[in-house]
N, C-alpha and C positions, 0 to 999 in steps of 0.2 A: 503495500499499500505506499502512495505517495501524496504529498498535499497536493492540493488545487485540484482536487476533483470537482466536477459539476453534475448535479442532480437535476435532472429533468423532471422527476417524479415517475409514477407507474405508467407504464404502457396500458393503452387498451385492453390487450388481449390477456394480460397478466394483473390481477388485483392482491390474488392470495397466494401465497407460494408455503407449501409443506415440504419441511427438511425431516428426512428419514436419516436418523440417526444424530444424538446428542454430543458427540465427542468434539475434539477440537475443529474440525472441519465446520460441521453443522452449527457450532456455536458463533462462529466467525462468519460464516457466510450468511446466517439468519441475520444477524445483528447488521450486517452491511446492508443488507434487502429493507430490514426495518427502517433504518436511520435515512434510507432513499424512498419512503414514503410505501412501503408494502406492508400488508398485513402478513404475518408470519405465525406458522404454527410448528415447533419443533418437536418432534415424536422420539421417543427411545422407548423400550421395553424395560429398561432400568431406572428403576425409581430413584436409586442414589445418582445415577446421573442426570436426571431432571431435577433433582435437588441442588444440584450445583451450579445448574446454569445461570441463576442469577447473580451468582457471586463471580463465575467467570466470564460472563457478557459484562459485567462491570468492569473487571480489569481489562477486558479486550475494548471497551468503550472508552475507557481513559484514554488509552494509547490512540486510537482512532481521533483523539478530539488533540492530543497532544502532535500528531502529526498534520493538523490540518485538515483532515478527512471531512470533519463536520463539526458544528458548533456545540456546545455545551447544550443549549435549547434543542438542537436538533436530536442530540444524542438521546435525552430526556423522552423525547416525544416518540423516538426508533423504540427505546426500551417496552415504552407501554404498548408498541404494535406486536410484542413479542408475548406468545402463549405458548403453553407446553401441553403433550397429550402422552399417557402412558398406553393407549388404544389406537391403533393405527386407522380404523374406520372412523373416529372421531376427529383424527388429525388431516382425514381428507375431505371432511366436508367443506364444500367451497373451494378446493384448491384448483386455481387453474395450472399450477406448475408444481411438479414433485421433484425435490432434489434429493437423490440418495447417496450418502457417504458412508455406508458401513464399513465394517473389514474386509481386506482383500480376499473374499473367497468367492469364486466363481458361480457354486451351487446355491450360496446363501445370499447373494445379490439377484440371483433369478427367482429364487422363492419370493424374494420381497415384491420383484416386478411382477410377479404373478397375482400375488395379494393386492398390490396398488390397483393394477389393472381392472381385478375383481371388484373393488370396493369405490374407486375414485369415477368422475362423470365420464363419458366416453369423450369429451374434448378436453380433457388434463392432459398436457403434454408431460411426459415423464421423463428424466434424464439421471444418469450416472455420473459421479464424480470420481469415478475409478482412474486409479493413477497407474495401474499395473495391469490390467485387463483391457482386451479390445472389445468396441462395439458389437463386432461379428461372435464374440463369446457370449453375449447377453442378449442381443436385440429378438433373438427367436423365442423368447421368453414371454412376449407378449404379443397378442393378436393384432394389436394397433401400431403395426411398426412404424406407420407415417408420422407418429407423433411420439416418436422415441430417438434419444440421442446423447450423447456423451456430452456435458456442460461441465468441464476440469477447472478448477479454481486452483491458484497457488498462493500459499499462505504468506502474506506479507506484500505481495505484487499485486498490481489491477489486471495482470494477464488471465484472460478465459478460455481455454481451448474449446471450440464448438467441432464437433463430429458427428455426421450423419452415418446411418447405416443403410443398407441396399433399399431399405424402403421407406427411410426418412424423406419427406415431403419438403419442399423448396420453401414453403410456408411455415413449417417449423423451423426451420435454419434461420428465415428471417426474423422470428419472433423471439428466438434465442439470442440473435446478434443485437436487436434492439434492447431487449432486457439487461443482457451487458453494459451496453450502452448508458440505460438509464442508470446503473448502478455507478457511473463513473469509470467504469474498467474498460479495457482494450479487449475485443473480440478476434480472436485469432479462428477463423474458420478453415479449417483443413478441407483440401480437395478429396482425400480418403485417408482409412484410418492408418497409424504409424504408430509402432511401438514409442511410447515417450512421448507422444504428441511432436510438438516442435521444439520450445525450450529446455525439457526435460532430457531430450534425447541429444540436444547439444551440450548441456552440462554434464551428462552422464560421459560423455567422451572427454570432457576436459578432465573429470575426476579421474577417469580411468588412466589417462595419461600422466596424470600427477602421480597415480601409484606407482606406474611403471618406472618413472623418473626414480622414485626412491627405493623401489624393490631392485633396479639396476644398478643402486648406488652412482648416479650420474646427478643426484641433487638431493639435499636433505629437504625436511618437512617447511623447513624455515626459507630455504632457498626457492622452494615452489611457490610458496602463499607469496612471498617478497617479491618474485617477479610478476606474479598475476596483480597483486594489490598496485605495483607501479605500473605495470604497462596498462591495465584498465582502469585506474585510479578507484579503485574498488575498495572497499572498507574492511573486506576479508577474503582469504584465499580458499581453494580449495580443500585443504584441511580444517582450516576453522570449519568451512560449512558442512563438511562431515561430523565433524564434531557437534555443529547445531543440529543437524537433520537425527543423530544418533547413529553409533557404529553398529549398533545390532540391527538398526533397519537397513544399514548399507550393506554389511555382511547378508542381509537376505535377501537384497535386492541382486547381489552377486552370485547367488546360490544356482541361477537356472543355466543351463549348458546353451552356448550359442553354435550356431552354423558357421561363424566366421573363425576361421583355424587362428588367424593373428589375436584375435580377441579373446578367444577361448584359451588360449595359451596363457595369456595374462590373468584371465578370470580364474583359473587354477590356483595361480600363485595368490591372487588377492585376496581369494575367500578365506583361505586358512590363517593368513595373515592377519585379517579382521578378526578371525574367529579367537584367536590367541588371546588379541586385546579384549575381547568381549569376555569371554571365559575368565579371564584377570580381573574383571570389574570395570575396566576401562569403556565406559559407553559413550564417554563424549562428554556435553556441559551438564547433562542429566545426573551423571555420576560424581562430576567434580574432576573427573581426567579423561584423556582421550588422547589425541596427538598433542594437546597442550593441556595445561594445569590451568582449573578454574577456582575461583570467578575473575581472577585477572591474567588471561593469556597472552603469551608475549606477543601477539600479532597486535593487541589494544595498545601496546605501550608506544608512547609518542615518537621515538627514534627506532622504532622496528624497521618502517620500510628504508631508513636512511643508513641502517648499521653496516649496510654491506651492499656494494653495487649488485645489481638483480644477475641472477645467473642467464647468460648469454642461452645456455642449452635449454634451459627452464622455459624461457621466455619465447623461444621459437617452437618448442614441443607444445606449449600450450596454445600458443598463436594457431598453429597447423591443426591441433586437434580440432578448435569450434570452426575454423573455415573448411575442414573437411568434414565433417558433420554435417554443415549447412549445405557444403556441395550435394550429400548424398540426401536431403532432403528435397533439395530442387530436383536434382536426376530422377528420383521416384516420383516425381510431379504430385507432391504431397501439398508443396505451399509455393508461390512465389518469392524471389529475392526480397523484395521490398517487404513482403508480409514476416518472412524470417525475421530480418531486420528488425523489423518492429515488434516480434514477440520478445527477442532478446532484449531490446532495450525497456520495453514496458516490466519484464520480469526483473531485471537487473538495477534499472536504473542508469543506465549508462547510456552515454549520447551516441554511441559507434555500434552497429550490430556486424555480425561477422564478414558481409560482403563490402561493410564501408572500412572494416580493418584490411580486407585484401585489396580494396582499391588505394587504400594510404600506403600499404606496403609495395604495392606495384607487382605487375604479372611476373617480370622477370626474377624480381627479389625474392619472390614468394616460390616460384620454381627452385631457386638455388638452396633455399631453405629445404624444400622438400626433398632434394638430392641428399642434402647434408644429414637429415634425418632419416632418409632410406639408408645410407652408409653407415649410420651408427644402429642400425636395426630399431630404431623406434618408432618407425612406421613400416608396415609390409610392403614388399617390392609391389605385388599386385596392386596396393591401394595407391602407392605413387604413381604408378601407371595410368591407372583408372581416373585419378584426379587430373592429370597433365592430359590426359583424352578429354575429361569434361569442360577443362579450361580452354582447350581449344575449340572444341565445338561451340561453346558459349560464346566464345569469340568472334 
């Protein structure tokens, strides 16, 4: 989330939104909608979760006011628009839009969608906030596929991914796009589904490269974060982000095998490395230690970025990782260059996206970096060849 959001009020097609799952995502997203003028019902089967909603949303609201997302008066009005329900049928009364954000389990989510469709109005749009699953894994759980889509939010950022399934109507996508805009958000409408959507897909490659640099002893954790923070003018680097997300969640995200031989070789090294840290109780910020020690990690110290010159190897490798990831998304026709850059900037608050970075570096210089990283085996030969071919065809 960033300051200077503009709230235009609810759109005509949506007045009431039901959020299924009162975890962090549900609490944040429901409050954002309520502050933007929507009536909100937050459902959870756990009475304990519902009992803590008021306290948790008070803390979230204070943060929203602090960054300028809304005024104190708007927050007060928004909190009054939030109600809770422990029965799904009650939560869905009058709902124009349903947003599901329960735990990442395919069958559990499909069961929720079947129940929602049974209980909700035939006009209700049903969405999933899944990060790990694909629309195609879920959409056939509902009969009315024309009104089903992924509406994926990013905690702390105004980016929302919108992905339709094979039956999703253009009208549904348009309604969701305008709904996101009414929240002051940036809608990223994907042309087709893609693992990790757009930003998460790119950011995942940055983190994977960061891990490779450390495991190969090409750079230290501090070298990597210092290079990223200096080059991207960012307040946090890849390892700081991993600590923020939770190393247990990062380990789980790298537990699934891939079809990419180069990535799979790295993944097989990353997973046990993180598993050892997690088994030792080092989960990141929430446990007080991870790659850094909290509550005062080294990267937050005033002299961290200037303590040493940024590592050239780390700088080049991380820059290449984000650009290559963006090119893959473009090559698969998931999104256009402008949208890919917009998604990156909306999620990070940075002013330059991957293709903007490529333009600033220059084609010849980027190819030279590519050749260096290939020689150092930081990127696979086939990846370097594919990127070179894509650059030539795009040019």
